[in-house]
C-alpha positions as CSV (number, residue, x, y, z in Angstrom):
1,M,-15.2,2.7,-2.8
2,D,-12.8,5.6,-3.0
3,V,-9.1,6.0,-2.1
4,Q,-9.9,7.3,1.2
5,E,-11.8,4.7,2.1
6,V,-9.5,2.4,1.0
7,L,-6.5,4.3,3.1
8,D,-8.9,4.0,6.2
9,W,-9.4,0.1,5.9
10,A,-5.6,-0.3,5.3
11,D,-4.6,1.8,8.0
12,R,-7.0,0.1,10.7
13,L,-5.6,-3.1,9.2
14,V,-1.7,-1.9,9.7
15,V,-2.6,-0.7,13.2
16,E,-4.2,-3.9,14.1
17,K,-1.2,-5.7,12.7
18,T,1.7,-3.5,13.9
19,G,0.2,-1.2,16.3
20,Q,1.3,1.9,14.2
21,H,-0.8,4.0,11.7
22,L,0.3,4.0,7.8
23,D,3.2,5.8,7.3
24,S,3.5,8.4,4.4
25,L,5.3,6.0,2.4
26,Q,2.9,3.0,2.8
27,R,-0.1,5.8,2.0
28,A,2.0,6.7,-1.0
29,V,2.0,3.5,-2.2
30,L,-1.7,2.9,-1.9
31,E,-2.8,6.1,-3.3
32,G,-0.4,5.7,-6.2
33,T,-1.5,2.0,-6.8
34,W,-5.1,3.2,-6.6
35,E,-4.6,6.0,-9.4
36,G,-3.0,3.3,-11.6
37,K,0.8,4.5,-11.2
38,K,3.5,1.6,-11.3
39,Y,6.3,1.4,-8.8
40,P,8.8,3.3,-10.7
41,E,6.7,6.3,-10.7
42,I,5.4,6.2,-7.0
43,A,9.2,6.2,-6.2
44,Q,9.7,9.2,-8.3
45,N,7.0,11.0,-6.8
46,S,7.9,10.0,-3.6
47,K,11.3,10.7,-3.7
48,R,12.3,7.0,-2.9
49,G,14.2,4.1,-4.5
50,H,12.1,1.9,-6.8
51,D,13.5,-1.0,-4.4
52,R,12.1,0.4,-1.2
53,I,8.7,1.1,-2.6
54,K,8.4,-2.6,-3.9
55,Q,9.3,-3.7,-0.1
56,V,7.0,-1.8,1.6
57,A,4.3,-2.5,-1.0
58,S,5.0,-6.4,-0.7
59,E,4.5,-6.1,2.8
60,L,1.3,-4.1,2.4
61,W,0.0,-6.8,0.0
62,K,0.7,-9.6,2.4
63,M,-1.2,-8.1,5.3
64,M,-4.0,-7.3,2.8
65,S,-3.7,-10.8,1.4
66,A,-4.0,-12.7,4.6
67,E,-6.8,-10.4,6.3
68,L,-9.1,-10.7,2.9
69,G,-8.0,-14.3,1.9
70,K,-7.2,-13.7,-1.6
71,D,-4.1,-12.8,-3.1
72,V,-3.7,-8.8,-3.3
73,R,-1.2,-7.6,-5.8
74,Q,-0.5,-4.1,-7.5
75,S,-2.2,-5.6,-10.5
76,N,-5.3,-6.7,-8.7
77,F,-5.7,-3.9,-6.0
């Protein structure tokens, strides 16, 4: 699976749960995490605060965990 496949899957999941597509920050979190980056680096690259990145990531991991029935986190994504 490559990053585009992950983004497509995550986008379908987010649309199903919220009715909206992944936004640019959600995409940045997923792409950065897939590339092995930590939240501070993702925050710097996206010009957002570390706390905002953590919040967005937490929401994504919760949705993915519920969908997969497994605990998804940055460390095992």
